[in-house]
VOGU-3710 file (C-alpha; in Angstrom, 3 decimals, decimal comma):
1> msdvestgst> -122,231/94,680/-167,160  -120,518/94,167/-164,055  -117,347/91,768/-163,801  -116,185/89,202/-161,372  -113,256/86,883/-161,283  -113,736/83,449/-162,294  -113,372/81,936/-158,773  -116,579/80,112/-158,901  -118,589/83,130/-158,141  -120,600/85,297/-160,819
11> sdstvsgpls> -122,419/88,594/-160,809  -125,712/88,980/-161,895  -126,268/91,912/-164,371  -128,684/92,944/-167,284  -127,761/93,062/-170,976  -128,728/96,307/-172,490  -131,141/96,486/-175,587  -133,751/93,969/-177,024  -132,721/90,542/-178,031  -134,159/89,372/-181,287
21> asrrnllkgv> -134,114/85,711/-180,637  -135,960/83,746/-177,945  -134,881/80,977/-175,531  -133,906/77,854/-177,463  -132,622/77,314/-180,822  -131,743/74,439/-183,246  -129,920/74,039/-186,292  -132,073/74,321/-189,324  -132,097/71,017/-190,983  -128,619/69,977/-190,074
31> agaaglaavs> -129,744/66,959/-188,004  -131,156/65,344/-191,156  -127,927/66,450/-193,284  -125,279/65,355/-190,639  -127,303/61,904/-189,387  -126,389/60,483/-186,293  -123,143/60,416/-184,537  -122,628/58,688/-181,163  -120,040/59,601/-178,448  -119,041/57,101/-175,838
41> gglltacggg> -119,293/59,625/-172,971  -122,164/62,031/-174,620  -124,161/61,903/-177,656  -124,784/64,574/-180,469  -127,339/63,241/-183,080  -127,740/65,460/-185,782  -131,280/64,139/-185,624  -119,332/86,895/-191,549  -118,205/87,591/-188,586  -115,149/89,968/-188,794
51> gsddkksggs> -111,942/89,821/-186,859  -108,802/87,850/-186,714  -109,823/84,569/-188,126  -106,527/84,048/-189,486  -104,680/84,158/-186,283  -103,517/80,909/-184,921  -104,016/81,417/-181,095  -105,213/79,475/-177,951  -104,583/76,512/-176,176  -101,185/75,156/-175,368
61> gstksvagst> -99,795/77,013/-178,480  -100,608/80,271/-177,038  -100,658/80,223/-173,392  -97,284/81,955/-173,093  -98,561/85,049/-174,957  -102,023/85,370/-173,160  -100,906/84,106/-169,712  -101,979/86,757/-167,226  -104,501/88,661/-169,423  -108,242/88,609/-168,708
71> vtfgsnysdp> -111,006/87,667/-171,050  -114,800/88,647/-170,220  -117,455/86,357/-170,569  -121,287/87,000/-171,030  -123,170/84,027/-169,537  -126,956/83,248/-169,514  -126,106/80,245/-166,906  -128,121/82,001/-164,251  -130,097/79,082/-162,663  -128,133/78,230/-159,520
81> aaktafaalt> -126,860/74,493/-160,515  -126,107/75,810/-164,184  -124,185/78,901/-162,818  -122,109/76,907/-160,226  -121,180/74,279/-163,203  -120,184/77,270/-165,490  -118,037/78,870/-162,837  -116,290/75,493/-162,473  -115,488/75,250/-166,047  -113,948/78,799/-166,360
91> sgataatkvn> -112,079/78,049/-163,455  -110,698/75,099/-164,914  -110,025/77,273/-168,151  -108,050/79,703/-166,004  -105,884/76,920/-164,463  -105,059/75,348/-167,906  -104,435/78,465/-169,913  -103,310/81,121/-167,141  -105,869/83,572/-168,564  -108,168/85,200/-166,156
101> vkintvdhnt> -111,974/84,811/-166,754  -114,490/87,619/-165,636  -118,126/86,331/-165,919  -121,042/88,443/-166,503  -124,015/86,422/-165,684  -127,400/87,681/-167,020  -130,849/86,049/-166,379  -131,588/83,592/-169,084  -134,461/84,984/-170,511  -133,269/88,485/-170,364
111> fqenitsylq> -130,055/87,417/-172,130  -131,868/85,987/-175,075  -134,208/88,948/-175,082  -131,409/91,396/-175,377  -128,567/89,508/-177,332  -128,792/91,596/-180,520  -128,515/94,789/-179,090  -125,665/93,352/-176,699  -123,584/91,985/-179,477  -124,244/95,420/-181,426
121> gtpddlftwf> -123,003/97,436/-178,277  -120,117/96,407/-176,029  -120,124/92,904/-175,534  -117,845/90,399/-173,776  -115,142/88,723/-175,573  -117,128/85,306/-175,243  -120,574/84,642/-174,837  -122,709/81,544/-174,089  -125,147/80,519/-176,978  -126,750/77,731/-178,911
131> agyrmqyfaa> -125,665/75,479/-181,890  -127,409/75,459/-184,990  -129,634/78,307/-186,603  -129,124/80,604/-183,852  -125,566/80,378/-184,087  -125,757/80,896/-187,902  -127,916/83,853/-187,667  -125,732/85,979/-185,467  -122,609/84,694/-187,473  -124,284/85,831/-190,630
141> qglaqklddv> -125,047/89,331/-189,226  -121,119/89,800/-188,527  -121,785/89,700/-184,856  -119,385/86,812/-184,133  -115,725/85,737/-185,267  -115,025/82,701/-187,197  -113,329/79,989/-184,934  -111,665/78,053/-188,033  -108,310/78,162/-186,316  -109,782/76,892/-182,980
151> wekigsnfsp> -111,457/73,851/-184,833  -108,223/73,070/-186,705  -106,897/72,209/-182,947  -110,047/70,751/-181,572  -111,770/69,222/-184,357  -110,912/65,632/-183,888  -112,211/65,877/-180,644  -115,859/65,877/-182,019  -117,932/64,299/-184,339  -118,839/65,570/-187,908
161> aakklstgld> -122,374/66,143/-186,495  -121,303/68,278/-183,832  -118,897/70,328/-186,249  -121,845/70,790/-188,491  -123,860/72,156/-185,495  -121,193/74,487/-185,060  -120,681/75,740/-188,588  -122,282/78,778/-190,260  -124,140/79,167/-193,565  -120,706/80,302/-194,994
171> ghqylvpiyn> -119,004/76,992/-194,192  -116,839/78,347/-191,216  -117,129/77,536/-187,682  -118,469/79,932/-185,051  -119,172/77,830/-181,939  -117,473/75,549/-179,396  -120,192/72,971/-178,202  -120,011/71,768/-174,639  -123,092/69,660/-174,131  -126,632/68,392/-175,207
181> ypwvvfynks> -129,373/67,043/-173,298  -132,628/65,479/-174,051  -136,434/66,563/-173,686  -138,157/63,543/-172,129  -141,089/62,733/-169,744  -139,949/62,784/-166,095  -141,392/61,089/-163,149  -140,535/59,882/-159,678  -139,588/56,122/-159,254  -140,896/55,851/-155,749
191> efakrhytvp> -144,325/57,410/-156,967  -144,961/55,077/-159,876  -143,734/51,826/-157,599  -145,979/53,103/-154,697  -149,098/53,458/-157,192  -148,083/50,546/-159,472  -147,984/52,795/-162,405  -146,436/51,332/-165,565  -144,199/53,513/-168,020  -146,372/54,257/-171,144
201> ttwdeyvala> -144,992/53,523/-174,633  -147,997/54,449/-176,816  -150,362/57,511/-176,877  -153,358/55,540/-175,569  -151,424/54,199/-172,715  -149,970/57,847/-171,959  -153,402/59,325/-171,786  -154,811/56,248/-169,810  -151,950/56,812/-167,300  -152,634/60,496/-167,035
211> kkmkgdglip> -156,317/60,024/-166,394  -155,353/57,454/-163,758  -153,177/59,853/-162,183  -156,053/62,459/-162,116  -158,374/60,023/-160,586  -155,765/59,515/-157,923  -155,552/63,172/-156,963  -152,334/63,993/-158,588  -151,618/66,703/-161,361  -150,975/64,055/-164,183
221> iafadkdgwp> -148,520/66,440/-166,168  -146,817/69,321/-164,743  -146,826/72,174/-167,013  -145,710/75,939/-167,022  -145,303/78,258/-170,084  -144,982/82,054/-168,541  -141,587/82,099/-170,296  -143,118/81,125/-173,554  -140,632/78,534/-174,782  -141,440/75,560/-172,949
231> algtfdilnm> -144,616/74,910/-174,808  -142,507/74,842/-178,037  -141,302/71,507/-176,853  -144,590/69,940/-176,660  -145,521/71,116/-180,161  -142,211/69,869/-181,236  -142,675/66,179/-179,949  -146,087/65,642/-180,924  -145,124/67,043/-184,501  -142,201/64,613/-184,876
241> ringydyhik> -144,401/61,606/-183,272  -147,056/62,386/-185,630  -145,728/63,570/-188,733  -142,089/62,491/-188,479  -138,881/64,372/-188,443  -138,692/65,352/-192,162  -141,951/66,962/-191,792  -141,096/68,860/-188,815  -137,889/70,307/-190,173  -139,610/71,403/-193,285
251> lmkheipwtd> -142,344/72,927/-191,276  -139,668/74,787/-189,407  -138,386/76,102/-192,457  -141,914/76,941/-193,975  -141,394/74,229/-196,715  -144,928/72,940/-195,430  -147,685/75,577/-194,650  -148,725/75,848/-191,031  -152,651/75,496/-192,333  -151,663/71,682/-193,412
261> qgvhtvfqhw> -153,696/69,301/-191,870  -150,503/67,615/-190,188  -150,291/70,892/-187,954  -154,082/70,555/-187,086  -153,653/66,891/-186,038  -150,864/68,078/-183,634  -153,038/70,468/-182,106  -155,743/68,017/-181,668  -153,663/65,551/-179,885  -152,333/68,368/-177,703
271> aeilplmqng> -155,965/69,426/-177,014  -156,832/65,780/-176,012  -154,256/66,066/-173,058  -154,553/69,690/-172,163  -157,221/68,907/-169,322  -154,515/66,566/-168,078  -151,864/69,209/-167,810  -151,473/71,673/-164,945  -153,851/74,385/-165,141  -153,005/77,932/-165,278
281> angriwqdaa> -149,738/77,223/-167,383  -149,184/80,940/-168,816  -149,023/82,200/-165,459  -146,350/79,805/-164,074  -142,603/79,487/-164,598  -141,270/76,098/-165,379  -139,149/75,814/-162,015  -142,560/75,762/-160,284  -143,924/73,222/-162,403  -140,768/71,051/-161,551
291> kaleqkqagm> -141,163/71,807/-157,930  -144,827/70,218/-158,335  -143,333/67,112/-159,649  -140,488/67,138/-156,816  -143,195/67,367/-154,003  -144,942/64,464/-155,815  -147,954/66,798/-156,286  -147,547/65,831/-160,034  -146,964/62,553/-161,710  -144,969/63,554/-164,992
301> mfqgtnqvaa> -143,437/66,401/-166,519  -142,375/66,723/-170,212  -139,079/69,167/-170,572  -135,368/68,663/-170,740  -132,929/67,248/-168,368  -131,172/70,803/-168,526  -134,295/72,083/-166,578  -136,007/69,437/-164,646  -132,867/67,454/-163,427  -130,977/70,632/-162,815
311> qyvtdkadla> -133,939/71,914/-160,623  -134,000/68,823/-158,398  -130,314/69,742/-157,896  -130,884/73,204/-157,218  -133,752/72,359/-154,727  -131,596/69,568/-153,130  -134,485/66,989/-154,211  -133,825/63,501/-154,296  -132,189/63,388/-157,839  -131,866/59,377/-157,478
321> dldffpfpav> -135,572/58,998/-157,265  -135,873/60,967/-160,673  -136,304/58,836/-163,795  -137,733/59,559/-167,391  -138,907/57,720/-170,414  -139,047/59,048/-173,948  -142,336/60,466/-174,986  -144,667/57,717/-176,040  -145,183/56,864/-179,820  -148,393/58,213/-181,362
331> npqwgqdymd> -147,987/57,467/-185,148  -146,377/53,603/-185,244  -144,563/54,726/-188,555  -142,265/56,957/-186,554  -142,405/55,189/-183,049  -139,995/56,869/-180,780  -137,503/57,428/-183,143  -136,966/61,201/-182,733  -136,661/63,883/-179,898  -135,454/67,416/-179,110
341> aptdgfmlsa> -131,824/67,178/-177,973  -130,448/70,671/-177,845  -127,027/71,493/-178,096  -125,313/74,546/-176,182  -121,799/76,112/-176,541  -119,934/79,290/-176,647  -118,965/81,908/-179,427  -116,453/84,851/-179,803  -117,929/88,051/-180,253  -116,976/90,275/-183,335
351> kaknvdaaka> -115,924/93,187/-181,054  -114,039/91,145/-178,810  -111,087/92,951/-177,197  -108,898/89,891/-176,397  -109,147/87,710/-179,020  -105,994/85,264/-178,619  -106,637/84,702/-175,024  -110,463/84,217/-175,696  -109,636/81,447/-178,297  -107,303/79,870/-175,787
361> ileyigsgpa> -110,179/79,665/-173,543  -112,319/77,972/-176,315  -109,439/75,551/-177,094  -109,629/74,406/-173,300  -113,443/74,111/-173,435  -113,132/71,834/-176,608  -111,041/69,249/-175,033  -112,024/66,070/-173,130  -110,452/66,965/-169,940  -112,555/70,407/-170,053
371> etaylktdqw> -115,921/68,535/-170,588  -115,045/65,904/-167,896  -114,299/68,666/-165,428  -117,467/70,659/-166,212  -119,713/67,405/-165,862  -118,268/66,846/-162,258  -120,626/69,628/-161,252  -123,173/69,133/-164,081  -125,569/66,433/-163,265  -128,060/66,834/-166,061
381> dvglvnglqv> -126,190/67,573/-169,468  -124,105/64,902/-171,496  -120,825/65,765/-173,003  -120,050/65,745/-176,750  -116,241/64,969/-177,067  -115,420/61,779/-178,881  -114,677/58,990/-176,474  -115,661/60,971/-173,280  -115,247/58,922/-170,125  -117,268/60,599/-167,383
391> ptyndiqkks> -116,832/58,635/-164,026  -119,405/61,001/-162,444  -122,506/60,461/-164,755  -125,438/59,642/-162,728  -128,233/57,537/-163,921  -130,095/60,374/-165,482  -127,001/61,419/-167,694  -126,223/57,521/-168,483  -129,719/56,919/-169,819  -129,683/60,487/-171,667
401> vqeiskckav> -126,691/59,019/-173,564  -128,543/55,691/-174,365  -131,803/57,365/-175,481  -130,487/59,889/-177,551  -128,190/57,361/-179,354  -131,413/55,250/-180,030  -132,619/58,085/-182,053  -132,571/58,307/-185,918  -132,303/62,162/-185,859  -132,832/64,704/-183,437
411> aqfmdrdsdp> -134,162/68,228/-183,411  -132,653/71,057/-181,558  -135,915/72,947/-180,532  -138,189/75,134/-182,342  -136,707/78,309/-181,481  -133,278/76,947/-182,809  -134,792/75,217/-185,792  -136,741/78,045/-187,319  -136,456/81,601/-187,927  -136,219/83,600/-184,491
421> amadamikic> -139,210/85,812/-185,575  -141,226/82,690/-186,487  -140,355/81,151/-183,038  -141,460/84,263/-181,362  -144,748/84,142/-183,171  -145,354/80,524/-182,169  -144,770/81,320/-178,520  -147,690/83,642/-178,659  -150,071/81,170/-180,953  -149,112/78,346/-178,365
431> qkfiddpsts> -150,165/80,361/-175,515  -153,356/81,324/-177,134  -153,999/77,698/-177,579  -153,304/76,901/-174,092  -156,012/79,405/-173,073  -158,562/78,219/-175,789  -157,792/74,799/-177,449  -161,284/74,599/-179,280  -161,416/73,359/-182,964  -162,294/76,840/-184,190
441> siaslqksae> -159,404/78,357/-182,130  -156,844/75,900/-183,774  -157,983/76,805/-187,249  -157,666/80,482/-186,391  -154,234/80,031/-184,779  -153,224/78,217/-187,889  -154,352/80,892/-190,310  -152,263/83,384/-188,051  -149,237/81,223/-187,928  -149,234/80,792/-191,681
451> sqakaiys> -149,833/84,493/-192,398  -146,878/85,419/-190,035  -144,553/82,753/-191,654  -145,316/83,940/-195,101  -144,316/87,559/-194,050  -141,105/86,111/-192,138  -139,946/83,765/-194,551  -140,599/85,855/-197,769
//
């Protein structure tokens, strides 16, 4: 991997070897255990690694010993807007700690697909990753170092839920979180006003609106799944809306079989709206689906603010015209109580060469000033530090905080809430479903999912 100094620029390179994990990953069951924790500037709802975990290093307490040294940082922040925000964050870290940062940027999907070999080989000191199960997975493999000493210094900055999402199965902390973001239904305010559309709150209203859009010559729901992971979000929200959060998490842990009628009902509802979703999804990347919304060729798009709002920024589209609503209620028992709101952060590799300086960087990242500075550039995520005040929040970010705070619990995303191998299996199953949503196909896909789950979780 090639290096560049952290001065706002990064270099693209490839990570060697295959990555055992897929794109997004949530904490297995942590949301239910941790409950809901609100932060005034951002919101986290909880809806061993070897190395020098006994060293007290980093932050203001260690800048004298680490000043002038260099830390390498493996990054999957490859989309232009995210890349710029990350460069600003690391520049701020250098200014605060006097530690130089060299960023190695890798395409997001490539990074995920090669993470295991990367961490087993010659990884950077620090790397970007996801909270929850995916973090726990690599911690349990001994591929990441404990950050208990870092958390001793930054712990008061975060809610118990945020700490739980950063904690491994052994009870030690392995991640410093930076933000989360909701998965919601996006639309353009001007288009809704012009066509006199009303925001739907129920499934019937949602389907009726999509049909009206189709009659008006619009693509009702922009949709893409060439990368595999976006469709997992549609399954997640339908499962939580129809069967509830507890059912969803149990399914992710294979405590409920994939052949269960509840899963069948999820696919049946998806099949109902699939004709109203953008055709050819398996051959389209999500950025192109977002462009259809930007260009007002599509009326709605269900995805994360981390993607859709960020793409508007990248394309210099009218971000002020973008708005969203929580996915409509399907089962009145659950209403709109749950959503996916993934949390991202940073980890210290087991093979890190400059541990003290890397921990100094993490201590800075885990502070209010760091998150506030980061969010000056990031116009789509929301921070997690307690009492965070971010004067640069736009309407999307302010609404994100509000809507996440309304949830009784949040999930992290299927490829974070389930075993990585199961998430990979479901990526293929969802793509097959998109190609053939017939009742017989659904039954066959459920059997396939259950067969693979039995092998994976046994």
